[in-house]
Each structure stands twice: as structure tokens, then as C-alpha cells.
C-alpha positions in Angstrom: 32.2 -103.2 62.2 35.4 -102.7 64.0 36.8 -106.2 63.8 35.7 -107.3 60.2 34.7 -104.0 58.6 31.6 -104.8 57.6 28.1 -105.9 59.5 24.9 -106.7 57.9 21.4 -106.3 59.6 18.4 -108.3 57.9 14.9 -106.9 57.8 15.8 -103.3 59.0 12.5 -101.9 57.4 10.8 -103.9 60.7 12.7 -101.1 62.9 12.4 -98.2 61.1 9.2 -96.6 59.4 11.4 -94.5 57.1 13.0 -97.5 55.7 9.6 -99.3 54.9 8.2 -96.4 53.3 11.4 -96.0 50.8 11.0 -99.7 50.1 7.0 -99.5 49.6 7.6 -96.5 47.3 10.4 -98.2 45.3 8.2 -101.4 44.7 5.3 -99.6 43.9 6.5 -97.0 41.5 10.0 -96.6 40.7 10.8 -100.7 39.9 8.1 -100.5 37.2 9.8 -97.5 35.3 13.5 -98.1 36.4 14.5 -99.7 32.9 12.8 -97.5 30.7 15.2 -94.7 32.2 18.3 -97.0 32.0 17.7 -97.3 28.5 16.9 -94.1 27.6 18.8 -92.9 24.4 18.7 -89.5 25.6 20.2 -90.4 29.1 23.8 -88.6 29.4 26.4 -91.4 29.6 29.2 -91.2 32.3 32.1 -93.7 33.2 29.3 -95.8 35.3 26.6 -95.3 33.0 26.9 -98.8 31.8 26.3 -100.5 35.1 24.5 -97.8 37.5 21.7 -95.5 37.6 21.2 -92.7 39.9 17.6 -92.5 41.3 17.8 -90.3 44.1 15.7 -87.8 43.0 13.1 -90.2 42.4 12.3 -90.5 46.3 11.1 -88.0 48.7 14.2 -86.1 50.0 12.3 -85.8 53.7 12.3 -89.8 53.8 15.8 -90.1 52.8 17.0 -87.7 55.6 14.7 -89.0 58.2 16.2 -92.3 57.1 19.5 -91.0 57.7 18.7 -89.7 60.9 17.5 -93.2 62.2 18.6 -93.5 66.0 19.8 -97.3 65.0 22.1 -96.1 62.3 23.5 -92.9 63.9 24.1 -94.8 67.4 26.0 -97.7 65.5 28.2 -95.2 63.5 28.8 -93.1 66.4 29.8 -95.9 68.4 32.3 -97.1 65.7 33.5 -93.6 65.1 33.4 -92.5 68.9 31.8 -88.8 67.9 28.8 -87.7 66.1 28.8 -88.4 62.8 27.5 -86.0 60.0 25.8 -86.6 56.8 27.9 -86.2 54.0 25.8 -87.4 51.0 22.4 -89.5 50.2 22.7 -91.7 47.0 20.2 -93.9 45.8 21.5 -96.2 42.7 20.5 -98.9 41.0 23.3 -101.3 39.8 22.5 -103.5 36.9 24.3 -105.8 34.7 26.0 -103.7 32.2 26.9 -104.0 28.5 30.6 -104.9 29.2 31.1 -108.6 30.0 34.1 -107.9 32.5 33.8 -105.6 35.5 34.7 -102.1 35.4 35.2 -99.3 37.9 33.8 -99.8 41.5 32.9 -103.4 40.2 36.4 -103.9 41.1 37.9 -104.3 44.6 38.8 -100.9 45.5 38.8 -98.2 48.5 37.0 -95.2 48.8 39.3 -92.0 49.3 36.9 -89.7 50.6 38.3 -89.4 54.2 40.0 -91.0 56.8 37.1 -91.9 58.9 34.8 -93.6 56.3 31.4 -95.7 57.1 28.8 -96.0 54.6 25.3 -97.5 55.0 23.8 -99.7 52.0 20.0 -100.7 52.1 19.1 -103.5 49.5 16.2 -102.4 47.6 15.8 -105.7 46.1 16.3 -109.1 47.1 20.4 -109.7 46.1 21.7 -113.3 45.6 25.2 -114.5 44.0 23.8 -114.2 40.8 23.0 -110.5 40.7 25.7 -108.7 41.9 26.1 -108.7 45.7 28.3 -106.3 47.6 31.4 -107.8 48.5 33.9 -106.7 50.9 37.5 -108.1 52.1 37.3 -108.6 55.8 39.6 -106.8 58.3 40.9 -105.0 54.9 40.0 -101.6 56.7 42.2 -102.1 59.5 45.4 -100.5 58.1 44.0 -99.5 54.6 47.4 -97.6 53.5 49.1 -101.2 53.7 47.8 -103.5 51.4 50.9 -106.4 52.1 48.9 -108.4 54.5 45.2 -108.7 52.8 44.1 -112.2 52.8 41.8 -111.9 49.6 40.3 -115.2 50.4 38.5 -113.7 53.0 35.6 -112.3 50.9 32.4 -111.3 52.5 29.5 -111.5 50.2 26.6 -109.7 51.5 23.5 -111.4 49.8 20.2 -110.8 51.4 16.5 -109.6 51.0 15.2 -106.3 50.4 15.4 -103.9 53.4 19.1 -105.2 54.9 21.1 -102.6 55.7 25.2 -103.1 55.2 27.3 -101.1 57.6 31.0 -101.1 55.8 33.9 -99.2 56.4 34.7 -98.4 52.8 38.3 -97.8 53.4 38.7 -101.5 53.3 38.6 -103.3 49.8 35.3 -103.7 48.4 33.1 -103.6 45.2 
């Protein structure tokens, strides 16, 4: 993570009962009803509602917290920072092809300015390939995030993967 700003771990659900439980729940229940919720005409519209839908409340909160306390995740985050991390936010979202033909907001390369030290962990709930919007990161762009002059935009890392893959990412680097 320190060198490139991003690393992927395949089949994380094989290492974590919590991840397996969350994936099973998603595939057995949520996935069947998600598009009804996305297309609900009474849904409150926000600037991201054309391509992102928050489904955190549909999951068991204890399972989400237990996943965030996973020893593999926390030991890697602690090693990266050099100190014990704290949980700031848990967010489960479904990103989907929106009504707009061109990318909008967080679909464009950007940096998260939430904090000086920032590492996010993403877990794919479905298989993600090049055609359905994989997470992308410009490698090494996290090293000096306040200076963009030497960013190599040809060094884009595309995180395709199967359901259950996790991604550790320093989102001070450029990503979408």
C-alpha cells in the first residue's frame, strides 16, 4: 500500500466469516430488491443519486462492525499508519450506471480530503469487470497529494475482481 497506494486481496470471504455472511446476505436478499429501491420515484434525489445508492441500513449493523474489526484488515491498516486506527464510517453502496452518459462527481478522478491520513477498505459485493465500473486508482498519486505536477495518468490501476475481493486504498491519491 505504501508504495503504490492500493492493494487488492482476492477471496477475502474465505478469511472472514463476517465477510462471507455479508456477501451471502447480499446475494440472498438485497440483490433481489435493489433495483426496485433504486428506481423508487419517492426516493430522495441527491447529487449522487443518479449513480449511487446507499444500502447500509439493510445490513446487520453488528456484522458490519465485526467486519471492520477484522484482525487482518486492522493489522494492515495499523502497519500502514504506524498507529492503531479508528473506525470513522461504514458505508455500503451500490454504484450503477446512471442516467448520464458522461461521468459525474466521484466517477471522475478525485482525492478524498477527509483527513491527512486516510485509508479506505472496499469490498466488492458482486463480480466487477472492465465493463461495469471497476474502482480505478492512479498508482503512486498518494505520495505527495498536495503536488500534482508529477502524476503519471498512464499509470492507472484498474481493480477488477470477484465478489469478496477487498481493496485497501489511500484515497488521498487520485481515484474514481
